[in-house]
C-alpha positions in Angstrom: 17.0 10.3 37.3 13.7 10.4 39.3 10.8 8.3 38.2 7.7 10.6 38.3 5.2 8.1 37.0 1.9 7.8 38.8 1.0 4.5 40.5 -1.0 2.2 38.3 -3.9 1.9 40.6 -4.4 5.7 40.7 -4.0 6.0 37.0 -6.6 3.3 36.3 -9.1 4.8 38.7 -8.7 8.3 37.1 -9.1 6.8 33.6 -12.2 4.8 34.4 -13.8 7.9 36.0 -12.9 10.0 32.9 -14.3 7.4 30.5 -17.6 7.0 32.4 -17.9 10.8 32.7 -17.7 11.0 28.9 -20.5 8.3 28.5 -17.9 5.8 27.3 -18.5 2.7 29.5 -15.2 1.4 31.0 -14.7 -1.5 33.3 -11.9 -2.9 35.4 -11.7 -6.6 34.4 -8.6 -7.4 36.4 -6.5 -5.7 39.1 -2.7 -6.0 38.8 0.2 -4.7 40.8 -0.9 -1.5 42.5 2.4 0.4 42.1 3.8 -0.7 38.7 1.7 -3.1 36.8 1.2 -2.5 33.1 -2.2 -1.9 31.6 -3.9 -3.9 28.8 -6.9 -2.4 27.2 -9.7 -4.4 25.5 -11.4 -1.9 23.2 -14.9 -3.1 22.1 -16.5 -1.5 19.0 -20.2 -1.5 18.0 -19.8 -4.7 16.1 -18.8 -6.6 19.3 -15.2 -7.0 18.0 -12.3 -6.0 20.1 -8.8 -4.5 19.7 -6.1 -5.2 22.2 -3.6 -2.5 23.3 -0.8 -2.9 25.7 0.7 0.0 27.7 4.2 0.7 26.6 6.9 3.4 26.3 8.9 4.6 23.3 12.7 4.8 23.3 12.5 8.3 24.9 10.3 7.1 27.7 7.1 8.6 26.4 3.9 6.6 27.2 2.1 5.0 24.4 0.2 1.9 23.4 1.4 -1.2 21.5 -1.2 -3.0 19.4 -1.6 -6.8 19.7 -3.1 -9.2 17.2 -1.7 -7.1 14.3 -3.7 -4.1 15.5 -6.9 -5.4 14.0 -10.3 -5.7 15.5 -10.9 -9.4 16.1 -13.7 -11.6 17.4 -14.1 -11.0 21.1 -13.3 -14.7 21.9 -9.9 -14.3 20.2 -9.2 -11.2 22.2 -10.2 -12.9 25.4 -7.8 -15.8 24.6 -5.0 -13.3 24.0 -5.7 -11.6 27.4 -5.7 -15.0 29.2 -2.2 -15.7 27.7 -1.0 -12.2 28.6 -2.1 -12.5 32.2 -0.5 -16.0 32.5 2.8 -14.4 31.4 2.4 -11.3 33.6 0.3 -11.7 36.8 0.8 -8.0 37.6 -1.1 -7.0 34.5 -4.2 -4.7 34.8 -7.1 -5.3 32.3 -9.5 -2.6 31.3 -12.5 -3.0 28.9 -13.7 0.1 27.1 -16.9 0.2 25.0 -16.6 2.6 22.1 -19.0 2.4 19.2 -16.4 3.9 16.8 -13.5 2.0 18.4 -11.5 5.1 19.3 -8.9 4.8 22.0 -9.8 7.0 25.0 -6.4 7.1 26.7 -3.5 9.5 25.8 -0.4 8.2 24.1 0.8 7.3 20.7 -0.3 4.0 19.3 2.5 2.0 17.7 
């Protein structure tokens, strides 16, 4: 079975451009492994709280997002602490911050 997934660095660049083109500020906070690093998203809402989502795949291999911290919006310091622990466990991890007043996830994929 061939793996037709796009390299992470290309995917991240395309997503950042797409967000910024939709007036949804997005920033690369940390570069991970170019070819196969997973992506963590720090989603900031208008109240300066954040939700953390980790790139994942379901049992059928479809891309999606797994919520961290019980899927809730938390204080930004709590989210940053979680990100620090995640990066310590996985140094290949990419970290993207997205500002969304309503807190909507800009990237495709089911949230589970």
